[in-house]
Biopython code that builds the backbone (N, CA, C, O; Angstrom):
import numpy as np
from Bio.PDB.StructureBuilder import StructureBuilder

atoms = [
    (1, "UNK", "N", (-15.820, -13.109, 5.832)),
    (1, "UNK", "CA", (-15.302, -12.384, 4.678)),
    (1, "UNK", "C", (-14.239, -11.385, 5.161)),
    (1, "UNK", "O", (-14.465, -10.660, 6.129)),
    (2, "UNK", "N", (-13.079, -11.351, 4.486)),
    (2, "UNK", "CA", (-12.010, -10.437, 4.913)),
    (2, "UNK", "C", (-12.404, -8.964, 4.728)),
    (2, "UNK", "O", (-13.201, -8.619, 3.855)),
    (3, "UNK", "N", (-11.831, -8.129, 5.559)),
    (3, "UNK", "CA", (-12.087, -6.687, 5.451)),
    (3, "UNK", "C", (-11.383, -6.135, 4.209)),
    (3, "UNK", "O", (-10.526, -6.803, 3.631)),
    (4, "UNK", "N", (-11.738, -4.944, 3.807)),
    (4, "UNK", "CA", (-11.087, -4.305, 2.662)),
    (4, "UNK", "C", (-9.611, -4.067, 2.944)),
    (4, "UNK", "O", (-8.784, -4.146, 2.035)),
    (5, "UNK", "N", (-9.276, -3.778, 4.187)),
    (5, "UNK", "CA", (-7.860, -3.577, 4.543)),
    (5, "UNK", "C", (-7.064, -4.869, 4.341)),
    (5, "UNK", "O", (-5.945, -4.836, 3.830)),
    (6, "UNK", "N", (-7.637, -5.994, 4.739)),
    (6, "UNK", "CA", (-6.967, -7.287, 4.546)),
    (6, "UNK", "C", (-6.863, -7.598, 3.059)),
    (6, "UNK", "O", (-5.822, -8.067, 2.597)),
    (7, "UNK", "N", (-7.926, -7.343, 2.305)),
    (7, "UNK", "CA", (-7.891, -7.559, 0.853)),
    (7, "UNK", "C", (-6.815, -6.713, 0.186)),
    (7, "UNK", "O", (-6.105, -7.193, -0.697)),
    (8, "UNK", "N", (-6.692, -5.460, 0.602)),
    (8, "UNK", "CA", (-5.678, -4.565, 0.027)),
    (8, "UNK", "C", (-4.273, -5.064, 0.359)),
    (8, "UNK", "O", (-3.385, -5.033, -0.493)),
    (9, "UNK", "N", (-4.073, -5.516, 1.576)),
    (9, "UNK", "CA", (-2.771, -6.034, 1.975)),
    (9, "UNK", "C", (-2.428, -7.290, 1.163)),
    (9, "UNK", "O", (-1.287, -7.461, 0.733)),
    (10, "UNK", "N", (-3.400, -8.149, 0.961)),
    (10, "UNK", "CA", (-3.187, -9.365, 0.175)),
    (10, "UNK", "C", (-2.831, -9.026, -1.267)),
    (10, "UNK", "O", (-1.917, -9.623, -1.836)),
    (11, "UNK", "N", (-3.545, -8.070, -1.864)),
    (11, "UNK", "CA", (-3.238, -7.647, -3.240)),
    (11, "UNK", "C", (-1.814, -7.119, -3.333)),
    (11, "UNK", "O", (-1.090, -7.451, -4.272)),
    (12, "UNK", "N", (-1.407, -6.303, -2.371)),
    (12, "UNK", "CA", (-0.045, -5.758, -2.373)),
    (12, "UNK", "C", (1.002, -6.862, -2.269)),
    (12, "UNK", "O", (2.027, -6.819, -2.950)),
    (13, "UNK", "N", (0.741, -7.846, -1.419)),
    (13, "UNK", "CA", (1.689, -8.959, -1.274)),
    (13, "UNK", "C", (1.807, -9.756, -2.572)),
    (13, "UNK", "O", (2.909, -10.140, -2.965)),
    (14, "UNK", "N", (0.674, -10.008, -3.240)),
    (14, "UNK", "CA", (0.715, -10.738, -4.514)),
    (14, "UNK", "C", (1.460, -9.932, -5.569)),
    (14, "UNK", "O", (2.223, -10.495, -6.354)),
    (15, "UNK", "N", (1.248, -8.627, -5.596)),
    (15, "UNK", "CA", (1.951, -7.777, -6.569)),
    (15, "UNK", "C", (3.464, -7.831, -6.354)),
    (15, "UNK", "O", (4.231, -7.892, -7.314)),
    (16, "UNK", "N", (3.879, -7.808, -5.112)),
    (16, "UNK", "CA", (5.314, -7.881, -4.814)),
    (16, "UNK", "C", (5.893, -9.231, -5.234)),
    (16, "UNK", "O", (7.024, -9.301, -5.714)),
    (17, "UNK", "N", (5.130, -10.284, -5.057)),
    (17, "UNK", "CA", (5.587, -11.613, -5.434)),
    (17, "UNK", "C", (5.620, -11.775, -6.950)),
    (17, "UNK", "O", (6.480, -12.482, -7.475)),
    (18, "UNK", "N", (4.695, -11.126, -7.662)),
    (18, "UNK", "CA", (4.693, -11.156, -9.126)),
    (18, "UNK", "C", (3.726, -12.153, -9.732)),
    (18, "UNK", "O", (3.627, -12.238, -10.956)),
    (19, "UNK", "N", (3.013, -12.906, -8.917)),
    (19, "UNK", "CA", (2.014, -13.844, -9.417)),
    (19, "UNK", "C", (0.988, -14.104, -8.324)),
    (19, "UNK", "O", (1.224, -13.840, -7.145)),
    (20, "UNK", "N", (-0.154, -14.628, -8.747)),
    (20, "UNK", "CA", (-1.129, -15.116, -7.784)),
    (20, "UNK", "C", (-1.822, -16.315, -8.387)),
    (20, "UNK", "O", (-1.692, -16.584, -9.581)),
    (21, "UNK", "N", (-2.549, -17.027, -7.571)),
    (21, "UNK", "CA", (-3.244, -18.220, -8.042)),
    (21, "UNK", "C", (-4.637, -18.267, -7.451)),
    (21, "UNK", "O", (-4.942, -17.623, -6.447)),
    (22, "UNK", "N", (-5.455, -19.041, -8.099)),
    (22, "UNK", "CA", (-6.791, -19.340, -7.606)),
    (22, "UNK", "C", (-7.090, -20.762, -8.040)),
    (22, "UNK", "O", (-6.488, -21.264, -8.989)),
    (23, "UNK", "N", (-7.988, -21.392, -7.373)),
    (23, "UNK", "CA", (-8.342, -22.739, -7.799)),
    (23, "UNK", "C", (-9.833, -22.805, -8.086)),
    (23, "UNK", "O", (-10.638, -22.111, -7.466)),
    (24, "UNK", "N", (-10.174, -23.647, -9.028)),
    (24, "UNK", "CA", (-11.560, -23.876, -9.417)),
    (24, "UNK", "C", (-11.908, -25.283, -8.952)),
    (24, "UNK", "O", (-11.513, -26.267, -9.578)),
    (25, "UNK", "N", (-12.646, -25.375, -7.855)),
    (25, "UNK", "CA", (-12.981, -26.684, -7.291)),
    (25, "UNK", "C", (-13.921, -27.471, -8.194)),
    (25, "UNK", "O", (-13.874, -28.701, -8.209)),
    (26, "UNK", "N", (-14.764, -26.788, -8.939)),
    (26, "UNK", "CA", (-15.680, -27.473, -9.850)),
    (26, "UNK", "C", (-14.912, -28.130, -10.988)),
    (26, "UNK", "O", (-15.149, -29.292, -11.316)),
    (27, "UNK", "N", (-13.990, -27.381, -11.588)),
    (27, "UNK", "CA", (-13.180, -27.898, -12.697)),
    (27, "UNK", "C", (-11.953, -28.670, -12.224)),
    (27, "UNK", "O", (-11.268, -29.314, -13.019)),
    (28, "UNK", "N", (-11.683, -28.596, -10.915)),
    (28, "UNK", "CA", (-10.514, -29.249, -10.318)),
    (28, "UNK", "C", (-9.218, -28.839, -11.028)),
    (28, "UNK", "O", (-8.446, -29.674, -11.499)),
    (29, "UNK", "N", (-9.016, -27.524, -11.084)),
    (29, "UNK", "CA", (-7.798, -27.003, -11.697)),
    (29, "UNK", "C", (-7.372, -25.713, -10.991)),
    (29, "UNK", "O", (-8.152, -25.089, -10.272)),
    (30, "UNK", "N", (-6.116, -25.335, -11.217)),
    (30, "UNK", "CA", (-5.540, -24.115, -10.675)),
    (30, "UNK", "C", (-5.349, -23.126, -11.809)),
    (30, "UNK", "O", (-5.117, -23.520, -12.952)),
    (31, "UNK", "N", (-5.445, -21.843, -11.494)),
    (31, "UNK", "CA", (-5.201, -20.781, -12.469)),
    (31, "UNK", "C", (-4.111, -19.886, -11.906)),
    (31, "UNK", "O", (-4.246, -19.345, -10.809)),
    (32, "UNK", "N", (-3.032, -19.733, -12.660)),
    (32, "UNK", "CA", (-1.923, -18.862, -12.273)),
    (32, "UNK", "C", (-1.948, -17.623, -13.146)),
    (32, "UNK", "O", (-2.111, -17.717, -14.362)),
    (33, "UNK", "N", (-1.789, -16.469, -12.530)),
    (33, "UNK", "CA", (-1.778, -15.201, -13.251)),
    (33, "UNK", "C", (-0.618, -14.379, -12.721)),
    (33, "UNK", "O", (-0.388, -14.325, -11.513)),
    (34, "UNK", "N", (0.111, -13.738, -13.625)),
    (34, "UNK", "CA", (1.201, -12.887, -13.175)),
    (34, "UNK", "C", (1.988, -12.324, -14.334)),
    (34, "UNK", "O", (1.699, -12.596, -15.500)),
    (35, "UNK", "N", (2.976, -11.542, -13.995)),
    (35, "UNK", "CA", (3.870, -11.000, -15.008)),
    (35, "UNK", "C", (4.791, -12.124, -15.494)),
    (35, "UNK", "O", (4.881, -13.178, -14.864)),
    (36, "UNK", "N", (5.468, -11.892, -16.610)),
    (36, "UNK", "CA", (6.410, -12.884, -17.121)),
    (36, "UNK", "C", (7.471, -13.192, -16.062)),
    (36, "UNK", "O", (7.800, -14.353, -15.818)),
    (37, "UNK", "N", (7.989, -12.158, -15.451)),
    (37, "UNK", "CA", (8.993, -12.327, -14.398)),
    (37, "UNK", "C", (8.416, -13.069, -13.189)),
    (37, "UNK", "O", (9.056, -13.959, -12.629)),
    (38, "UNK", "N", (7.204, -12.690, -12.800)),
    (38, "UNK", "CA", (6.563, -13.330, -11.648)),
    (38, "UNK", "C", (6.280, -14.803, -11.880)),
    (38, "UNK", "O", (6.476, -15.621, -10.982)),
    (39, "UNK", "N", (5.818, -15.154, -13.088)),
    (39, "UNK", "CA", (5.553, -16.558, -13.395)),
    (39, "UNK", "C", (6.852, -17.346, -13.501)),
    (39, "UNK", "O", (6.888, -18.531, -13.170)),
    (40, "UNK", "N", (7.913, -16.699, -13.959)),
    (40, "UNK", "CA", (9.227, -17.348, -13.939)),
    (40, "UNK", "C", (9.664, -17.621, -12.517)),
    (40, "UNK", "O", (10.250, -18.663, -12.223)),
    (41, "UNK", "N", (9.379, -16.682, -11.640)),
    (41, "UNK", "CA", (9.701, -16.849, -10.219)),
    (41, "UNK", "C", (8.903, -18.007, -9.633)),
    (41, "UNK", "O", (9.435, -18.791, -8.848)),
    (42, "UNK", "N", (7.630, -18.120, -10.007)),
    (42, "UNK", "CA", (6.813, -19.243, -9.552)),
    (42, "UNK", "C", (7.455, -20.566, -9.980)),
    (42, "UNK", "O", (7.543, -21.508, -9.192)),
    (43, "UNK", "N", (7.897, -20.621, -11.226)),
    (43, "UNK", "CA", (8.545, -21.825, -11.735)),
    (43, "UNK", "C", (9.786, -22.155, -10.903)),
    (43, "UNK", "O", (10.003, -23.312, -10.541)),
    (44, "UNK", "N", (10.593, -21.149, -10.602)),
    (44, "UNK", "CA", (11.788, -21.354, -9.782)),
    (44, "UNK", "C", (11.427, -21.846, -8.377)),
    (44, "UNK", "O", (12.069, -22.752, -7.847)),
    (45, "UNK", "N", (10.394, -21.240, -7.779)),
    (45, "UNK", "CA", (9.963, -21.649, -6.440)),
    (45, "UNK", "C", (9.470, -23.093, -6.445)),
    (45, "UNK", "O", (9.785, -23.866, -5.540)),
    (46, "UNK", "N", (8.701, -23.450, -7.463)),
    (46, "UNK", "CA", (8.160, -24.801, -7.544)),
    (46, "UNK", "C", (9.277, -25.829, -7.708)),
    (46, "UNK", "O", (9.263, -26.871, -7.054)),
    (47, "UNK", "N", (10.242, -25.539, -8.577)),
    (47, "UNK", "CA", (11.364, -26.467, -8.775)),
    (47, "UNK", "C", (12.192, -26.604, -7.494)),
    (47, "UNK", "O", (12.590, -27.711, -7.132)),
    (48, "UNK", "N", (12.451, -25.491, -6.812)),
    (48, "UNK", "CA", (13.224, -25.534, -5.570)),
    (48, "UNK", "C", (12.470, -26.320, -4.501)),
    (48, "UNK", "O", (13.073, -27.092, -3.756)),
    (49, "UNK", "N", (11.164, -26.128, -4.424)),
    (49, "UNK", "CA", (10.347, -26.857, -3.456)),
    (49, "UNK", "C", (10.402, -28.355, -3.738)),
    (49, "UNK", "O", (10.598, -29.156, -2.825)),
    (50, "UNK", "N", (10.229, -28.729, -5.004)),
    (50, "UNK", "CA", (10.219, -30.149, -5.383)),
    (50, "UNK", "C", (11.581, -30.806, -5.184)),
    (50, "UNK", "O", (11.656, -32.002, -4.904)),
    (51, "UNK", "N", (12.649, -30.040, -5.324)),
    (51, "UNK", "CA", (14.002, -30.594, -5.196)),
    (51, "UNK", "C", (14.449, -30.730, -3.741)),
    (51, "UNK", "O", (15.450, -31.391, -3.464)),
    (52, "UNK", "N", (13.730, -30.121, -2.824)),
    (52, "UNK", "CA", (14.119, -30.138, -1.414)),
    (52, "UNK", "C", (13.626, -31.434, -0.753)),
    (52, "UNK", "O", (12.418, -31.659, -0.676)),
    (53, "UNK", "N", (14.548, -32.294, -0.273)),
    (53, "UNK", "CA", (14.146, -33.575, 0.324)),
    (53, "UNK", "C", (13.201, -33.444, 1.519)),
    (53, "UNK", "O", (12.468, -34.385, 1.822)),
    (54, "UNK", "N", (13.202, -32.320, 2.189)),
    (54, "UNK", "CA", (12.301, -32.188, 3.355)),
    (54, "UNK", "C", (10.842, -32.147, 2.923)),
    (54, "UNK", "O", (9.949, -32.272, 3.760)),
    (55, "UNK", "N", (10.584, -31.973, 1.618)),
    (55, "UNK", "CA", (9.209, -31.949, 1.109)),
    (55, "UNK", "C", (8.775, -33.286, 0.516)),
    (55, "UNK", "O", (7.785, -33.346, -0.214)),
    (56, "UNK", "N", (9.505, -34.358, 0.823)),
    (56, "UNK", "CA", (9.138, -35.680, 0.307)),
    (56, "UNK", "C", (7.795, -36.157, 0.849)),
    (56, "UNK", "O", (7.056, -36.856, 0.155)),
    (57, "UNK", "N", (7.478, -35.781, 2.083)),
    (57, "UNK", "CA", (6.194, -36.164, 2.671)),
    (57, "UNK", "C", (5.088, -35.250, 2.144)),
    (57, "UNK", "O", (5.337, -34.095, 1.800)),
    (58, "UNK", "N", (3.891, -35.767, 2.086)),
    (58, "UNK", "CA", (2.749, -34.953, 1.655)),
    (58, "UNK", "C", (2.498, -33.849, 2.673)),
    (58, "UNK", "O", (2.627, -34.054, 3.880)),
    (59, "UNK", "N", (2.137, -32.673, 2.163)),
    (59, "UNK", "CA", (1.792, -31.568, 3.050)),
    (59, "UNK", "C", (0.653, -30.779, 2.427)),
    (59, "UNK", "O", (0.393, -30.881, 1.228)),
    (60, "UNK", "N", (-0.011, -30.006, 3.240)),
    (60, "UNK", "CA", (-1.151, -29.235, 2.761)),
    (60, "UNK", "C", (-0.708, -28.059, 1.906)),
    (60, "UNK", "O", (-1.238, -27.845, 0.816)),
    (61, "UNK", "N", (0.261, -27.300, 2.396)),
    (61, "UNK", "CA", (0.713, -26.117, 1.663)),
    (61, "UNK", "C", (1.969, -25.543, 2.308)),
    (61, "UNK", "O", (2.403, -25.968, 3.378)),
    (62, "UNK", "N", (2.527, -24.570, 1.619)),
    (62, "UNK", "CA", (3.668, -23.851, 2.147)),
    (62, "UNK", "C", (3.474, -22.388, 1.795)),
    (62, "UNK", "O", (2.764, -22.069, 0.841)),
    (63, "UNK", "N", (4.087, -21.507, 2.542)),
    (63, "UNK", "CA", (3.949, -20.074, 2.294)),
    (63, "UNK", "C", (5.238, -19.524, 1.693)),
    (63, "UNK", "O", (6.331, -19.854, 2.153)),
    (64, "UNK", "N", (5.112, -18.698, 0.682)),
    (64, "UNK", "CA", (6.235, -18.052, 0.050)),
    (64, "UNK", "C", (6.023, -16.545, 0.077)),
    (64, "UNK", "O", (4.892, -16.066, 0.004)),
    (65, "UNK", "N", (7.104, -15.814, 0.181)),
    (65, "UNK", "CA", (7.011, -14.372, 0.054)),
    (65, "UNK", "C", (8.213, -13.891, -0.744)),
    (65, "UNK", "O", (9.066, -14.690, -1.131)),
    (66, "UNK", "N", (8.280, -12.602, -0.989)),
    (66, "UNK", "CA", (9.352, -12.060, -1.822)),
    (66, "UNK", "C", (10.729, -12.306, -1.229)),
    (66, "UNK", "O", (11.726, -12.226, -1.947)),
    (67, "UNK", "N", (10.811, -12.605, 0.065)),
    (67, "UNK", "CA", (12.105, -12.799, 0.715)),
    (67, "UNK", "C", (12.369, -14.287, 0.967)),
    (67, "UNK", "O", (13.197, -14.631, 1.810)),
    (68, "UNK", "N", (11.685, -15.154, 0.256)),
    (68, "UNK", "CA", (11.825, -16.579, 0.502)),
    (68, "UNK", "C", (13.271, -17.032, 0.365)),
    (68, "UNK", "O", (14.017, -16.514, -0.466)),
    (69, "UNK", "N", (13.653, -17.981, 1.166)),
    (69, "UNK", "CA", (15.027, -18.475, 1.128)),
    (69, "UNK", "C", (15.209, -19.616, 0.126)),
    (69, "UNK", "O", (16.303, -20.172, 0.025)),
    (70, "UNK", "N", (14.169, -19.971, -0.606)),
    (70, "UNK", "CA", (14.276, -21.074, -1.558)),
    (70, "UNK", "C", (15.078, -20.692, -2.792)),
    (70, "UNK", "O", (15.628, -21.567, -3.461)),
    (71, "UNK", "N", (15.156, -19.407, -3.108)),
    (71, "UNK", "CA", (15.863, -19.001, -4.328)),
    (71, "UNK", "C", (17.262, -18.543, -4.011)),
    (71, "UNK", "O", (18.007, -18.163, -4.914)),
]
sb = StructureBuilder()
sb.init_structure("model")
sb.init_model(0)
sb.init_chain("A")
sb.init_seg("    ")
for serial, (resi, resn, name, xyz) in enumerate(atoms, 1):
    if name == "N":
        sb.init_residue(resn, " ", resi, " ")
    sb.init_atom(name, np.array(xyz, "f"), 0.0, 1.0, " ", f" {name:<3s}", serial, name[0])
structure = sb.get_structure()
């Protein structure tokens, strides 16, 4: 289990990004939560990721932050 310091750092990073997500393995779905601006940013990141030919192969995940070069 992460320490409170790690949890606080994670919360701050999500706030800066403007959205966060969680997944429900039982329901097999994702839940996105964020500000209108943050969710718009998520949409932009997702479209940029999907449009990039280097992502044609299956991958586990990618990391994004407020300084991402995708936008």
